C-alpha positions as CSV (number, residue, x, y, z in Angstrom):
1,M,-21.2,-22.5,28.3
2,K,-20.5,-25.4,26.1
3,K,-19.9,-23.9,22.4
4,E,-21.7,-25.4,19.4
5,A,-19.1,-27.1,17.1
6,H,-18.7,-26.3,13.4
7,P,-19.1,-28.9,10.8
8,G,-16.8,-27.5,9.2
9,L,-14.4,-25.7,11.6
10,P,-13.4,-26.6,15.2
11,A,-15.8,-24.6,17.9
12,D,-15.2,-20.9,17.4
13,Q,-11.4,-22.1,16.8
14,T,-10.5,-22.5,20.6
15,D,-9.6,-26.2,20.7
16,S,-6.4,-26.2,18.9
17,S,-5.5,-29.7,20.4
18,Q,-7.5,-31.2,17.8
19,P,-7.3,-31.6,14.4
20,P,-10.0,-29.5,11.9
21,K,-12.5,-32.2,11.0
22,Q,-14.1,-32.2,7.5
23,S,-18.5,-32.0,7.8
24,S,-19.5,-36.0,7.2
25,E,-22.1,-34.5,4.6
26,G,-21.1,-35.5,1.4
27,K,-17.9,-36.1,1.5
28,R,-15.2,-34.2,-0.5
29,R,-11.9,-34.7,-1.7
30,F,-9.2,-31.8,-1.6
31,K,-6.5,-30.4,-2.6
32,K,-3.7,-30.0,0.7
33,A,-2.6,-26.8,1.2
34,D,0.6,-25.5,1.1
35,T,2.4,-22.8,2.0
36,N,3.1,-21.3,-1.6
37,V,1.7,-17.5,-0.6
38,V,2.4,-14.6,-1.3
39,S,1.3,-11.5,0.9
40,V,1.9,-7.7,0.0
41,T,0.5,-4.8,2.1
42,L,0.7,-1.7,-0.1
43,N,1.4,0.9,2.8
44,T,4.9,1.2,1.8
45,L,3.4,3.7,-1.4
46,K,2.8,6.5,1.4
47,D,6.1,7.2,1.3
48,P,8.5,6.7,-1.9
49,S,11.5,4.0,-1.8
50,N,14.9,4.5,-2.7
51,M,14.8,6.9,-5.9
52,H,16.7,5.9,-8.9
53,A,17.8,8.1,-11.5
54,G,17.0,6.9,-15.5
55,D,14.0,4.9,-16.6
56,A,13.2,1.0,-15.7
57,V,15.4,-1.6,-18.0
58,K,12.5,-3.8,-19.4
59,C,13.2,-7.5,-20.4
60,G,13.0,-8.1,-24.0
61,G,11.8,-11.5,-23.9
62,T,8.0,-12.5,-25.6
63,G,5.5,-11.6,-22.8
64,C,8.6,-11.2,-20.0
65,K,7.3,-8.2,-18.0
66,A,10.5,-8.2,-15.7
67,I,12.7,-4.8,-15.0
68,M,16.2,-4.9,-14.3
69,S,17.5,-5.1,-10.6
70,Y,19.9,-5.5,-8.1
71,L,20.2,-9.4,-9.0
72,S,21.2,-8.4,-12.4
73,K,24.3,-9.1,-14.0
74,L,25.7,-7.6,-17.0
75,T,28.1,-9.9,-19.3
76,A,30.0,-9.0,-22.7
77,G,28.2,-9.7,-26.0
78,M,29.1,-9.5,-29.4
79,S,28.0,-5.6,-29.8
80,G,28.1,-4.7,-26.3
81,K,26.8,-5.3,-22.9
82,V,23.9,-8.0,-22.2
83,W,21.5,-8.7,-19.5
84,V,20.5,-12.1,-18.6
85,C,16.6,-12.3,-17.6
86,E,16.3,-13.7,-13.8
87,F,12.9,-14.9,-15.1
88,C,12.6,-15.8,-19.0
89,G,16.4,-16.3,-19.6
90,C,16.4,-14.3,-22.5
91,N,19.2,-12.3,-23.8
92,N,19.0,-8.9,-23.5
93,E,21.5,-6.6,-25.4
94,V,21.7,-3.3,-22.9
95,D,23.0,0.3,-23.1
96,V,23.7,0.6,-19.1
97,E,26.9,0.9,-17.1
98,D,27.7,-1.5,-13.9
99,G,26.6,2.0,-11.8
100,E,23.0,2.5,-13.1
101,I,21.6,-1.4,-12.0
102,P,19.4,-1.0,-9.0
103,A,21.8,-1.4,-6.2
104,V,19.3,-2.3,-3.7
105,E,16.2,-4.8,-3.8
106,D,13.1,-1.5,-3.3
107,V,13.9,1.3,-5.7
108,T,11.0,4.2,-6.9
109,F,11.5,5.0,-10.7
110,L,9.7,8.7,-11.0
111,L,7.0,7.8,-14.1
112,E,5.6,11.7,-14.4
113,A,5.5,14.7,-11.9
114,G,2.2,15.9,-10.2
115,L,2.0,19.6,-12.0
116,S,-0.3,20.2,-9.4
117,T,-1.8,18.5,-6.3
118,E,-4.5,16.7,-6.3
119,A,-6.2,15.4,-3.1
120,A,-3.9,18.5,-1.4
121,G,-5.3,20.9,-3.8
122,P,-2.9,24.2,-4.6
123,S,-2.9,25.4,-0.9
124,G,-1.1,21.8,0.3
125,Q,-3.9,21.2,2.5
126,D,-6.4,18.1,2.1
127,E,-9.0,19.8,-0.3
128,S,-10.7,16.5,-1.2
129,I,-14.3,16.3,-1.4
130,V,-16.6,13.9,0.7
131,V,-20.6,13.5,-0.6
132,F,-22.7,12.5,1.9
133,C,-25.6,11.0,-0.2
134,I,-28.6,10.5,2.4
135,D,-31.5,8.6,2.1
136,V,-34.6,10.2,2.9
137,S,-37.4,7.9,2.1
138,G,-40.4,6.8,3.3
139,S,-38.7,4.1,5.6
140,M,-36.5,6.5,7.3
141,C,-39.0,7.4,9.9
142,V,-38.8,4.4,12.0
143,T,-38.0,4.6,15.1
144,T,-35.2,3.1,17.8
145,E,-36.2,3.6,21.5
146,V,-33.7,5.5,23.2
147,P,-33.6,5.6,27.1
148,G,-34.2,8.9,28.9
149,H,-35.2,12.6,27.2
150,V,-33.5,13.2,24.1
151,N,-33.6,16.9,23.0
152,F,-33.0,16.8,19.5
153,R,-31.7,19.6,16.5
154,R,-28.6,20.6,17.9
155,S,-28.3,18.9,21.4
156,A,-29.1,15.3,19.8
157,T,-25.7,15.1,18.6
158,L,-24.1,11.7,19.1
159,D,-21.0,11.4,21.0
160,A,-17.6,9.2,20.4
161,L,-19.4,6.0,20.8
162,G,-22.2,7.0,18.9
163,R,-24.7,7.4,21.8
164,F,-27.0,10.3,21.9
165,N,-26.3,13.1,24.1
166,R,-29.0,13.7,27.1
167,A,-28.8,16.4,29.7
168,G,-29.3,14.4,33.1
169,D,-28.9,10.9,32.2
170,D,-26.4,10.1,34.7
171,Q,-29.1,10.9,37.4
172,Y,-30.7,7.3,36.3
173,L,-30.0,4.0,38.3
174,P,-29.4,1.3,36.3
175,H,-33.2,-0.7,36.9
176,Q,-34.7,3.0,37.3
177,N,-38.2,3.8,35.5
178,R,-37.3,6.4,33.3
179,N,-38.4,7.6,30.2
180,V,-37.4,6.6,26.5
181,T,-37.2,8.3,23.3
182,N,-38.3,7.3,20.0
183,V,-35.3,8.6,17.6
184,S,-36.3,7.7,13.9
185,R,-33.5,6.4,11.2
186,L,-33.9,9.8,9.6
187,Q,-33.2,11.6,13.2
188,A,-29.8,9.3,13.5
189,M,-28.7,10.1,10.4
190,Q,-29.1,13.9,10.6
191,A,-27.4,14.1,14.2
192,A,-24.3,12.0,13.0
193,V,-23.8,13.8,9.9
194,D,-23.9,16.4,11.9
195,K,-20.9,15.5,14.6
196,Q,-19.1,14.6,11.3
197,L,-18.7,17.8,9.9
198,E,-18.3,19.6,13.3
199,D,-15.3,17.0,13.1
200,L,-14.1,18.2,9.7
201,I,-13.7,21.8,10.5
202,K,-11.2,21.0,13.9
203,D,-9.5,18.0,12.0
204,H,-10.0,19.1,7.9
205,P,-11.3,22.9,7.7
206,N,-10.2,22.6,4.1
207,R,-12.3,19.5,2.7
208,R,-15.0,20.4,0.6
209,V,-18.1,18.9,1.7
210,A,-21.5,18.0,-0.4
211,I,-25.2,16.8,0.1
212,I,-27.6,15.3,-1.9
213,A,-30.7,13.1,0.0
214,F,-32.8,10.9,-1.8
215,N,-36.1,9.6,-1.5
216,N,-38.0,9.0,-5.3
217,E,-36.2,12.3,-6.1
218,L,-33.0,13.8,-5.7
219,L,-32.3,16.7,-3.8
220,V,-29.1,17.9,-4.5
221,M,-27.9,20.5,-1.5
222,G,-23.7,20.9,-2.8
223,D,-22.4,22.8,0.0
224,G,-25.6,24.6,0.9
225,S,-24.4,28.1,-0.4
226,T,-26.2,27.3,-3.8
227,T,-29.9,26.9,-5.0
228,D,-31.0,23.1,-4.1
229,Q,-31.5,21.4,-7.5
230,T,-34.4,18.7,-7.6
231,I,-34.2,16.0,-10.3
232,A,-37.1,14.0,-10.5
233,G,-38.8,11.6,-12.8
234,S,-37.2,10.1,-16.5
235,K,-33.9,11.9,-15.8
236,L,-33.4,9.4,-13.0
237,D,-33.0,6.9,-15.3
238,K,-30.0,8.7,-17.6
239,L,-27.4,8.1,-17.2
240,E,-25.2,10.8,-18.9
241,E,-27.3,13.4,-18.2
242,L,-27.0,12.4,-14.2
243,E,-22.9,12.5,-15.2
244,K,-23.2,15.9,-16.7
245,L,-25.3,17.7,-14.0
246,G,-22.9,16.1,-11.2
247,A,-19.4,17.0,-13.5
248,E,-21.2,21.3,-13.1
249,L,-22.0,20.9,-9.8
250,T,-20.7,24.4,-8.5
251,L,-17.3,23.1,-6.8
252,P,-18.0,22.8,-2.7
253,K,-16.3,25.6,-0.6
254,P,-14.2,24.3,2.5
255,I,-16.2,22.8,4.9
256,K,-15.0,25.8,7.3
257,N,-17.2,28.2,5.5
258,T,-20.2,26.1,5.0
259,K,-20.7,24.4,7.9
260,Q,-23.1,26.0,9.5
261,I,-25.5,26.1,6.4
262,L,-25.4,22.7,5.8
263,S,-26.1,21.4,9.5
264,N,-29.5,23.6,9.1
265,K,-30.4,22.0,5.7
266,V,-30.0,18.5,7.0
267,F,-32.3,19.3,9.9
268,D,-34.1,20.9,8.1
269,L,-34.9,17.8,5.5
270,E,-37.8,15.4,5.8
271,E,-38.7,11.5,4.7
272,G,-41.3,10.8,2.5
273,G,-41.4,8.8,-0.6
274,A,-39.6,5.9,-2.2
275,T,-35.2,5.5,-3.1
276,A,-33.5,7.1,-5.6
277,L,-30.2,5.4,-4.6
278,G,-28.7,4.7,-8.1
279,P,-28.9,8.1,-9.3
280,S,-27.9,9.9,-6.5
281,L,-24.8,7.6,-7.1
282,V,-24.1,9.1,-10.3
283,V,-24.2,12.9,-9.1
284,A,-22.4,12.7,-6.6
285,L,-19.4,10.5,-8.4
286,G,-19.5,12.6,-10.8
287,L,-19.1,16.0,-8.2
288,A,-16.4,14.2,-6.2
289,S,-14.0,12.8,-9.6
290,R,-13.2,16.5,-9.6
291,Y,-10.5,15.7,-6.6
292,S,-8.6,12.1,-6.7
293,G,-9.0,10.7,-3.0
294,S,-12.4,12.4,-2.7
295,K,-15.0,10.2,-1.3
296,I,-19.1,9.1,-0.8
297,I,-20.8,8.0,2.0
298,L,-24.2,6.2,0.7
299,C,-26.1,5.4,3.9
300,T,-29.6,3.7,3.1
301,D,-32.4,1.7,4.4
302,G,-34.1,0.2,2.2
303,L,-34.2,-1.2,-1.5
304,A,-33.3,1.3,-4.6
305,N,-36.4,1.6,-6.2
306,V,-36.6,4.2,-8.4
307,G,-34.3,4.7,-11.5
308,L,-30.8,3.6,-12.2
309,G,-29.6,0.9,-10.4
310,R,-33.2,-0.4,-8.9
311,L,-32.7,-3.7,-7.5
312,D,-36.9,-4.1,-6.9
313,E,-38.3,-6.8,-9.3
314,S,-39.5,-4.2,-11.4
315,F,-36.2,-3.8,-13.1
316,T,-35.7,-6.9,-15.9
317,D,-32.0,-5.3,-16.1
318,D,-29.0,-7.2,-14.0
319,P,-28.3,-4.6,-11.1
320,A,-24.7,-6.1,-10.8
321,L,-23.1,-4.4,-14.4
322,F,-24.5,-0.8,-13.0
323,Y,-23.2,-1.1,-9.8
324,E,-20.0,-3.0,-11.2
325,E,-19.7,-0.3,-13.6
326,M,-20.0,2.9,-11.4
327,G,-17.7,1.1,-9.4
328,E,-15.0,0.5,-12.1
329,K,-15.3,4.6,-13.1
330,A,-14.7,5.3,-9.2
331,V,-11.5,3.9,-9.4
332,E,-10.8,5.7,-12.4
333,K,-11.3,9.1,-11.0
334,G,-9.3,7.9,-7.4
335,V,-12.7,8.0,-5.7
336,S,-13.8,5.5,-2.7
337,I,-17.5,4.7,-2.3
338,S,-18.6,3.5,1.5
339,V,-22.1,1.9,2.0
340,I,-23.6,1.8,5.1
341,T,-27.1,0.0,5.8
342,I,-29.1,-0.4,8.3
343,K,-30.2,-3.2,10.5
344,G,-33.8,-3.8,10.3
345,A,-34.1,-3.2,6.7
346,E,-32.4,-5.3,3.5
347,S,-30.9,-3.7,0.8
348,K,-29.7,-6.2,-1.1
349,L,-26.4,-5.2,0.3
350,V,-24.7,-7.7,-1.8
351,Q,-25.2,-5.5,-5.0
352,L,-24.2,-2.1,-3.0
353,G,-21.6,-3.6,-1.7
354,K,-19.9,-4.4,-5.0
355,L,-18.7,-0.2,-4.9
356,A,-17.1,-0.4,-2.1
357,D,-15.4,-3.7,-3.3
358,L,-14.1,-2.3,-6.3
359,T,-12.9,1.2,-4.6
360,S,-11.2,-0.1,-1.7
361,G,-14.9,1.7,0.6
362,Q,-16.0,0.1,3.7
363,V,-18.9,-2.1,4.0
364,N,-20.8,-1.7,7.5
365,H,-24.2,-2.8,8.6
366,V,-25.2,-1.2,11.8
367,D,-27.6,-0.2,14.1
368,P,-28.8,3.4,13.8
369,L,-27.6,5.0,16.6
370,R,-23.8,4.0,15.5
371,L,-24.2,5.8,12.1
372,T,-21.5,8.5,13.7
373,E,-18.8,5.8,14.9
374,E,-19.0,4.3,11.1
375,F,-19.0,7.8,9.6
376,S,-15.9,8.3,11.6
377,N,-14.1,5.6,10.4
378,I,-14.8,6.2,7.1
379,L,-13.3,9.4,7.1
380,A,-10.6,8.7,9.0
381,D,-9.6,5.9,6.4
382,R,-7.1,8.1,4.4
383,I,-6.7,7.3,0.1
384,I,-2.6,6.8,-0.1
385,A,-2.5,6.6,-3.7
386,T,-4.4,5.9,-6.8
387,N,-4.5,4.1,-10.1
388,V,-2.3,1.3,-8.4
389,T,-1.6,-1.1,-10.8
390,A,0.6,-4.6,-9.6
391,T,2.3,-6.9,-11.6
392,F,3.8,-10.0,-10.0
393,I,6.5,-11.7,-11.4
394,L,7.4,-15.3,-11.1
395,H,10.3,-17.8,-12.4
396,K,9.3,-19.4,-15.5
397,N,9.1,-22.3,-13.8
398,L,6.0,-21.5,-11.4
399,V,2.5,-20.5,-12.1
400,F,-0.3,-18.6,-10.5
401,F,-3.6,-20.8,-9.0
402,D,-6.5,-19.6,-7.9
403,E,-6.2,-16.7,-10.7
404,D,-7.2,-15.5,-13.9
405,T,-4.2,-16.9,-15.6
406,E,-2.0,-19.5,-15.6
407,E,1.4,-18.0,-16.8
408,N,4.1,-17.1,-14.1
409,I,3.3,-13.2,-14.9
410,I,-0.3,-11.6,-12.9
411,V,-1.3,-8.1,-13.2
412,K,-4.1,-6.9,-10.7
413,N,-5.8,-3.6,-10.9
414,I,-5.5,-2.4,-7.4
415,G,-7.3,0.7,-7.7
416,N,-7.2,3.0,-4.7
417,A,-5.2,2.0,-1.7
418,K,-5.2,2.9,1.8
419,M,-2.7,1.7,4.6
420,D,-4.0,-1.7,5.2
421,T,-4.7,-3.1,1.5
422,E,-3.2,-6.3,1.2
423,I,-2.9,-8.5,-2.0
424,T,-2.3,-12.0,-2.0
425,F,-1.3,-14.3,-4.6
426,K,-1.3,-18.8,-4.8
427,Y,1.6,-20.0,-7.1
428,G,2.8,-23.6,-8.2
429,K,5.4,-25.2,-10.0
430,K,4.6,-25.4,-13.3
431,A,4.0,-28.6,-15.2
432,G,6.5,-30.6,-16.5
433,S,9.2,-27.8,-14.4
434,S,12.5,-29.4,-12.4
435,T,11.2,-27.2,-9.7
436,S,8.2,-28.0,-7.3
437,M,7.9,-25.1,-4.2
438,T,6.6,-25.7,-0.9
439,K,6.5,-22.4,0.7
440,E,6.1,-18.8,0.8
441,A,7.9,-16.6,-1.0
442,F,8.0,-12.8,-0.2
443,P,8.5,-10.6,3.0
444,A,6.0,-7.7,3.3
445,S,5.9,-4.6,5.0
446,G,5.6,-4.4,8.2
447,V,7.4,-8.2,9.0
448,Q,11.3,-8.4,11.0
449,E,13.6,-10.6,9.2
450,D,16.8,-11.7,11.6
451,G,16.1,-9.0,13.6
452,Q,16.2,-6.1,10.8
453,P,13.1,-3.9,9.8
454,N,11.3,-5.1,6.8
455,S,9.5,-2.3,6.0
456,Q,10.1,-1.6,2.1
457,K,9.7,-5.6,1.3
458,L,6.9,-8.4,0.5
459,L,6.2,-10.7,2.6
460,T,7.1,-14.3,2.6
461,N,8.8,-17.0,4.1
462,P,12.6,-18.4,3.9
463,S,12.2,-22.1,1.7
464,A,11.3,-23.9,-1.8
465,C,12.2,-27.3,-3.2
466,L,14.6,-29.2,-5.5
467,T,13.3,-32.3,-7.6
468,S,16.5,-33.0,-9.1
469,D,20.4,-32.1,-9.1
470,T,20.2,-29.2,-12.0
471,A,17.5,-27.2,-10.0
472,P,18.3,-24.1,-8.9
473,T,18.4,-23.3,-4.8
474,E,17.2,-19.9,-5.2
475,L,14.2,-18.4,-7.3
476,P,13.6,-14.6,-7.9
477,F,10.1,-13.1,-7.0
478,Q,9.5,-9.1,-8.3
479,L,6.9,-6.7,-7.4
480,Q,5.8,-4.0,-9.6
481,L,3.7,-1.3,-8.5
482,E,2.5,1.3,-10.7
483,Y,0.7,4.5,-9.2
484,T,-0.4,7.8,-8.4
485,D,0.6,9.3,-4.9
486,T,-1.7,12.1,-3.1
487,N,0.0,15.1,-4.7
488,G,-0.9,13.5,-8.5
489,T,3.1,12.4,-8.9
490,K,2.9,9.2,-11.0
491,A,5.6,6.5,-9.8
492,L,6.7,3.1,-10.1
493,R,7.7,1.2,-7.5
494,V,9.7,-2.1,-8.0
495,L,10.7,-4.5,-5.4
496,T,13.2,-7.9,-6.4
497,Q,14.1,-10.5,-3.8
498,K,15.7,-14.0,-4.0
499,R,14.1,-17.1,-1.8
500,P,15.6,-20.6,-0.7
501,V,13.9,-24.0,-2.2
502,T,13.1,-26.9,-0.8
503,Q,11.9,-30.3,-1.6
504,S,11.1,-31.4,2.2
505,R,7.1,-30.3,2.7
506,N,8.0,-30.5,6.2
507,L,10.6,-28.0,6.2
508,A,8.5,-25.4,4.6
509,E,6.0,-26.2,7.0
510,Q,8.5,-25.5,9.7
511,H,8.6,-22.0,8.4
512,L,5.0,-20.9,8.1
513,N,3.8,-17.9,8.9
514,L,0.6,-16.8,9.6
515,E,0.8,-13.9,8.8
516,V,0.9,-15.1,5.3
517,L,-1.8,-17.9,5.3
518,G,-4.6,-16.5,7.4
519,P,-5.0,-13.3,5.1
520,Y,-4.9,-15.6,1.8
521,T,-7.4,-18.0,3.4
522,A,-9.5,-15.3,4.8
523,K,-9.7,-13.5,0.9
524,T,-9.9,-16.6,-0.9
525,C,-12.8,-17.9,1.1
526,A,-15.0,-14.7,0.9
527,D,-14.0,-14.1,-3.0
528,L,-15.6,-17.3,-3.5
529,A,-18.3,-17.4,-1.6
530,L,-19.0,-14.4,-3.3
531,K,-19.1,-16.2,-6.4
532,G,-21.7,-18.5,-5.0
533,Q,-19.0,-21.1,-4.9
534,F,-19.6,-22.2,-1.4
535,T,-18.1,-26.0,-1.9
536,Q,-14.8,-24.4,-2.4
537,S,-14.8,-21.7,-0.6
538,R,-15.2,-24.2,2.6
539,G,-12.8,-26.3,1.1
540,V,-10.0,-24.0,1.0
541,A,-10.6,-22.9,4.5
542,L,-11.0,-26.5,6.3
543,M,-7.3,-27.1,4.1
544,N,-5.8,-23.8,5.0
545,Q,-7.1,-24.9,8.7
546,R,-5.4,-28.4,9.0
547,L,-2.1,-26.5,7.5
548,A,-2.4,-24.1,9.8
549,W,-3.6,-26.3,12.8
550,R,-0.1,-29.2,12.1
551,N,2.2,-26.3,12.7
552,T,0.8,-24.5,15.8
553,R,-0.2,-27.7,17.8
554,D,3.1,-28.2,19.6
555,S,3.7,-26.2,23.2
556,E,6.8,-24.3,22.4
557,K,4.1,-22.4,19.7
558,S,1.4,-21.2,21.9
559,G,1.8,-17.7,20.7
560,E,1.5,-18.8,17.1
561,R,-1.2,-21.0,18.8
562,K,-3.2,-17.8,20.2
563,I,-2.4,-16.2,16.8
564,Y,-4.0,-19.0,14.5
565,N,-7.3,-19.5,17.1
566,K,-8.2,-15.6,16.5
567,M,-7.4,-15.6,12.4
568,F,-9.2,-19.1,12.1
569,G,-11.7,-18.1,14.2
570,K,-12.8,-15.2,12.6
571,I,-12.6,-17.1,9.2
572,S,-15.5,-19.3,10.7
573,S,-17.6,-16.7,10.1
574,V,-17.7,-17.0,6.4
575,D,-18.1,-20.8,6.8
576,H,-20.9,-20.2,9.5
577,H,-22.8,-18.3,6.6
578,V,-22.1,-20.2,3.8
579,N,-23.0,-23.8,6.0
580,Y,-26.4,-22.2,6.7
581,R,-27.3,-21.7,3.0
582,Q,-26.4,-24.8,2.2
583,Q,-28.2,-26.4,5.0
584,A,-31.1,-23.6,3.5
585,E,-30.9,-25.5,-0.3
586,R,-30.9,-28.8,1.1
587,S,-34.3,-28.2,3.0
588,R,-35.6,-26.2,0.0
589,F,-34.6,-29.0,-2.8
590,G,-33.5,-31.8,-1.0
591,R,-30.0,-31.7,-1.5
592,S,-27.4,-28.7,-1.7
593,Y,-25.9,-28.1,-5.1
594,S,-22.1,-28.6,-5.3
595,D,-19.7,-26.9,-7.1
596,D,-19.1,-30.3,-9.0
597,E,-22.6,-30.5,-10.4
598,E,-22.6,-26.7,-11.2
599,E,-19.0,-27.5,-13.5
600,K,-20.8,-30.4,-15.0
601,E,-24.2,-28.6,-15.7
602,D,-21.6,-26.3,-17.7
603,R,-20.2,-28.7,-19.4
604,S,-23.3,-30.5,-20.0
605,H,-24.1,-27.6,-21.6
606,K,-21.5,-27.2,-24.3
607,G,-22.6,-27.5,-28.0
608,K,-26.1,-26.9,-27.4
609,K,-28.2,-24.4,-27.6
610,Q,-27.7,-21.7,-24.7
611,E,-30.9,-20.0,-23.1
612,S,-31.5,-16.8,-25.4
613,C,-30.1,-13.6,-23.5
614,P,-32.2,-10.3,-23.4
615,A,-31.3,-7.6,-25.8
616,P,-28.2,-5.7,-24.9
617,T,-28.6,-2.2,-22.9
618,M,-27.1,0.1,-21.2
619,F,-25.8,-1.7,-18.7
620,R,-25.9,-5.7,-20.0
621,K,-22.8,-6.7,-21.8
622,E,-22.8,-8.1,-25.9
623,S,-22.8,-11.4,-24.7
624,C,-24.7,-13.3,-22.3
625,P,-23.5,-12.9,-18.9
626,V,-25.5,-16.8,-17.9
627,P,-23.9,-19.1,-20.2
628,A,-25.2,-22.2,-18.4
629,K,-27.1,-23.1,-15.6
630,G,-24.8,-24.2,-13.2
631,K,-23.4,-20.0,-13.5
632,A,-26.9,-18.9,-13.1
633,K,-27.3,-21.1,-10.0
634,A,-24.1,-19.7,-8.7
635,R,-25.5,-15.7,-8.9
636,K,-29.2,-16.8,-7.5
637,R,-26.9,-18.1,-4.3
638,T,-26.1,-14.5,-4.0
639,E,-29.0,-12.7,-5.0
640,E,-30.5,-14.3,-2.1
641,Y,-28.1,-13.4,0.7
642,S,-29.0,-11.6,3.6
643,D,-27.2,-8.1,4.7
644,D,-25.9,-9.2,7.6
645,M,-24.3,-12.5,5.4
646,A,-23.1,-9.8,2.6
647,N,-21.7,-7.5,5.2
648,D,-19.7,-10.1,7.0
649,I,-18.3,-11.5,3.4
650,Y,-17.4,-8.5,2.5
651,N,-15.8,-6.8,5.8
652,M,-14.1,-10.7,5.6
653,K,-12.5,-9.9,1.8
654,H,-10.9,-6.6,3.3
655,M,-9.1,-7.8,6.5
656,S,-5.7,-6.9,7.0
657,R,-3.4,-9.3,9.4
658,G,-3.6,-6.5,11.8
659,D,-7.5,-7.0,12.1
660,L,-7.4,-10.9,11.6
661,M,-5.0,-10.7,15.1
662,K,-7.2,-8.4,17.1
């Protein structure tokens, strides 16, 4: 079958013999992509590296956050020993001996010993909390036809593939007439939750499970052993009361002691009413916050329209602020929130997805008969560290691009880290410096170099660049990861490396690592799309795809060409969505609003009286969040995202290199 060519990317990315072409509509010029990208995977936080005795020695240079490493050298000074910082050049008088300098590039400093385990609990076993927030609104009665007879209740559980078990189903032939059963969304939800309870008893019998059902009111069932609490009316709009209620709930008992009563209560639920999704989230977070590493699984089939976090037109406040602030609170407590919405209904997943985006949860828009599989994936997605902060330091002649800073130091609050959590950085030469980088710079976990395991490293390619005889031949890079492990121990992990530099773009591109470029492109394109910056999102995809194509087209690089096809084939899904939205704008307005036009609007409004802002509320910041029409236009774009589009973009933003290569 002939595949339709995409205006910006090759058809399904399968033809690597031709370069990707730019759309003929509205010709735009984008900066040529280069290989100055860093990719860092955080799976090494699962186990500490070389424990270093003593405290980390920090540079005293203005604004410099570098830590003494194996690269550091001590010299004699006027009144003692001096360490010249490799990053800023500051002279630091230090009271250390040569033997106290880290001897390897990857070291861990103990900041605070865990007095007691958190997610593990006193027993040393996983006692984290899992809270299921279940939608039981009226729309959950919508049914889906399932072939055969389904005997609901206990026998209605789903198998590992998400299919309903039914007696005698094997006797039917492919085209033979047979009866069908109409399965409601609530029934599918009940079966999926019951299956998870069964699996938790087998795999994690000490985990604590609580259930909160919501429609136009909340039914807080806890672990099923206490009296249910109903929350309704004006209480659903009171944040502090809901938080207090959640924090004061009885701590759930291990699932091995509560499974039967919880299952009975789940199957007794009936659908009806509206959707108080926001209030259920607040109560769930109050409960789950007691154990770092806990999870909240939020499943809904409709629009939140009662209480806090309403997403319907009856609420004038900005709903994005509510979900962003709830996500930030969850990050502080080490709780991950996953969101599942059901196909066939729109839930404004672009807003709900912020919860998962901030907390390293999952976003899924699924068929109701696949709920079991999605629940299982979420529960198996283990958090390995919480309160993770990443500080990345470049040489003073380099700066970060595509970030909120134009300095050589960047600090990112990661929050919760999982085995596949990956972060990327884009950097380049500082204006006026003599060093011009044209290569990735940092190996990461799972990569091998010179045949040796690189499990303790960051991810890069070897090269950078000289523009004068006095330019350095190597430059240092340092990553600092401050985190809390699953035992409550706080630590600082420091990884330091030097990478060679070159002034040859061709040489740098010869060492292109697709496992670095691919995740960076995916995350950046998705992030820009979520911000409504359509043109920039497509430009990043196009330029980086051209860079990858140039360096995988040779016949001897057939293996890399396959990786190229897989990675950019997946990345094209975001580009397709963005292109569709741009075409919709042309249909409605006769043209597509370009990012440049938005910037011009922003500039044209400078010095003019801005649109008035509503009075501050609980979830509205003091300053107006929309200072100009351009930003309002970008936000309006994202508000119109379908759940399918939001699902694909959120998942693309968090894809690891392994996911992209599947």
